LODOPA-806055 format. One record per atom (N, C-alpha, C): residue in three letters; x, y, z. Coordinates in steps of 0.1 Angstrom, whole numbers, plus 2048, in hexadecimal, padded with zeros to 3 digits. Example, Ala and Ser with C-alpha at 12.3 -4.5 7.8 and 13.67 -1.06 7.14 Angstrom:
2
Ala8847C784E/Ala87B7D384E/Ala8847DF84E/Ser8807EA847/Ser8897F5847/Ser88180084F/
END
This chain:
101
Met232568278/Met22656227A/Met22855227B/Ala22354C285/Ala22453E287/Ala21B53627D/Lys21E52A27B/Lys215521273/Lys20752027A/Thr1FD521272/Thr1EF520278/Thr1ED51227F/Ser1F3508279/Ser1F14FB27F/Ser1F74FA28D/Ser20350128F/Ser20950129C/Ser2005082A6/Ile1FB5132A2/Ile1F251B2AB/Ile1E65132AE/Glu1E050D2A5/Glu1D35052A7/Glu1D64F92B0/Lys1E24F22AE/Lys1E64E72B7/Lys1E74EB2C5/Asn1ED4F72C7/Asn1EF4FC2D4/Asn1E15002DB/Asn1D85052D3/Asn1CB5082D8/Asn1C34FC2DC/Arg1C54F12D4/Arg1BF4E42D8/Arg1C44DF2E5/Arg1D24E02E7/Arg1D84DC2F3/Arg1D34E42FF/Arg1D14F12FD/Arg1CD4FA308/Arg1BF4F630C/Lys1B64F3302/Lys1A84EF306/Lys1A84E230D/Met1B04D8308/Met1B04CB30E/Met1B64CB31C/Ala1C04D331E/Ala1C64D432B/Ala1BC4DA335/Leu1B54E4331/Leu1AB4EA339/Leu1A04E133D/Ala19B4D9333/Ala1914CF335/Ala1954C433E/Gln1A14BF33D/Gln1A64B4345/Gln1AD4B7352/Ala1AE4C4355/Ala1B54C8361/Ala1AF4C236E/Pro1A24C2370/Pro19D4BD37D/Pro1A04AE37E/Lys19E4A6374/Lys1A0498374/Lys1AF495377/Arg1B849C370/Arg1C649A372/Arg1CA49E380/Lys1C54A9386/Lys1C84AD393/Lys1C44A239D/Arg1B749D39B/Arg1B24933A4/Arg1BB4863A4/Leu1BF482398/Leu1C8476397/Leu1D547839D/Lys1DB48439B/Lys1E84873A1/Lys1E84883B0/Asp1DD48E3B5/Asp1DC48E3C4/Asp1DA4803CA/Leu1D34783C3/Leu1D146A3C7/Leu1DE4623C7/Ala1E64653BC/Ala1F345E3BB/Ala1FD4633C5/Lys1FC46F3CA/Lys2064743D4/Lys2014723E2/Asp1F546E3E4/Asp1EF46C3F1/Asp1F64603F8/Lys1FD462403/Lys20545740A/Lys1FB44F412/Thr1EF453415/Thr1E644C41D/Thr1DF440415/Lys1DF441408/Lys1DA4373FF/Lys1E342B3FE/Thr1DE4203FA/Thr1E64143F9/Thr1EE4153EC/Pro1F940E3EB/Pro20240F3DF/Pro1FA40B3D2/Glu1F14023D4/Glu1EA3FD3C8/Glu1E14083C3/Glu1DA4103CC/Glu1D141B3C8/Glu1DA4263C1/Arg1E54293C7/Arg1EE4333C1/Arg1F342F3B3/Phe1F74233B2/Phe1FC41E3A5/Phe1F141E39B/Ala1E541A39F/Ala1DA41B395/Ala1D7429391/Ala1D843239A/Ala1D6441396/Ala1E144538C/Arg1ED44038E/Arg1F8444385/Arg1F643E377/Leu1F0431377/Leu1ED42B36A/Leu1E2433362/Lys1D843736A/Lys1CD43E363/Lys1D244C35E/Leu1DB452366/Leu1E145E362/Leu1EA45D355/Ala1F0451354/Ala1F944F348/Ala1F044C33C/Glu1E444733E/Glu1DB444333/Glu1D545032D/Met1D545B334/Met1CE46732F/Met1D746D324/Pro1D047531B/Pro1D847B310/Pro1E3484315/Arg1EE48430E/Arg1F948C312/Arg1F649B310/Asn1EF49E306/Asn1EC4AC303/Asn1E24B230D/Gly1DD4AA316/Gly1D54AF321/Gly1DD4B532C/Ser1EA4B432C/Ser1F34B9336/Ser1F54C8334/Lys1F64D033F/Lys1F74DE33E/Lys2054E2339/Val20F4DA33B/Val21D4DD337/Val21F4DC328/Arg2164D6321/Arg2174D5313/Arg2134E130B/Val20C4EA312/Val2074F630C/Val21350030B/Arg2145062FF/Arg21F50F2FC/Arg21A51D2FD/Asn221526304/Asn21D534304/Asn22053A2F6/Arg2165402F0/Arg2175462E3/Arg2115542E2/Cys21655C2D9/Cys2115692D8/Cys2035692D2/Glu1FA5712D8/Glu1EC5712D4/Glu1EB5772C6/Ile1F457F2C2/Ile1F35862B5/Ile1F957E2AA/Thr20657A2AC/Thr20D5732A1/Thr20F5642A3/Gly20D55F2AF/Gly20F5512B1/Gly21E54E2B4/Arg2265582B5/Arg2355552B8/Arg23754E2C5/Pro23E5432C5/Pro24053B2D1/Pro24B5402DB/Arg2535492D7/Arg25E54E2DF/Arg25D55D2E2/Gly2635612ED/Gly26456F2F1/Gly2575752F5/Asn24F56D2FC/Asn241571300/Asn24157730E/Tyr239581310/Tyr23658631D/Tyr22957F322/Arg22957832D/Arg21E570331/Arg212579335/Lys21558433C/Lys20A58D340/Lys203593334/Leu20A59732A/Leu20459E31F/Leu200594314/Lys205588314/Lys20257D30A/Lys2065822FC/Met2115882FB/Met21658C2EE/Met22558C2EE/Cys22B58B2E2/Cys23958A2E1/Cys23F5982E1/Arg24C5982E3/Arg2545A42E5/Arg2535AD2D9/Asn2525A72CD/Asn2525AF2C0/Asn2455B62BF/Gln23A5B02C2/Gln22D5B62C1/Gln22B5C02CC/Leu2315BE2D8/Leu2305C72E3/Leu2375D42DF/Arg2425D32D9/Arg24A5DF2D5/Arg2425E72CA/Glu23D5DF2C1/Glu2365E62B6/Glu2295ED2BA/Leu2215E62C3/Leu2155ED2C8/Leu2185F82D1/Ala2235F72D9/Ala2276022E2/Ala22B60E2D9/Ser23260C2CF/Ser2376172C6/Ser22B61E2BF/Gln2216162BC/Gln21561C2B6/Gln20C6232C1/Gly20F6212CE/Gly2076272D8/Gly1FA6202DB/Arg1FA6132D8/Arg1ED60B2DA/Arg1ED6042E8/Ile1F86052F0/Ile1F85FF2FD/Ile1F760B307/Pro1ED60C30F/Pro1EB617318/Pro1F6617323/Gly1FC622325/Gly206624330/Gly21462032C/Met21661B320/Met22361731C/Met229621312/Val234626316/Val23B63030D/Val24962C30B/Lys24F630300/Lys25D62D2FC/Lys266634306/Ser26F62D30C/Ser278633316/Ser28363B30F/Ser287646315/Ser29264D310/Ser29965431B/Trp2A665431C/Trp2AD65B327/Trp2BA660322/
END
């Protein structure tokens, strides 16, 4: 089980990234636009740099929804390999059976 503070910090980052995504996208598009003047593009880069770092999507860590484990996660299922195996063994995941050959 991960530390509660780490899980909460990651949840705050997730919320902040979601809230600031439109503004960040607009500023990035403006900074990459070759039709704008260099001054406008540079001003957009400065505004982007002034925004909080935790508002960036790349700062969000994929964690297990059950335990908060940061490694060995399946994105589609949002859980770590350990919990996936445990729940599959208990028969709680529909359609998943233990393989044997």
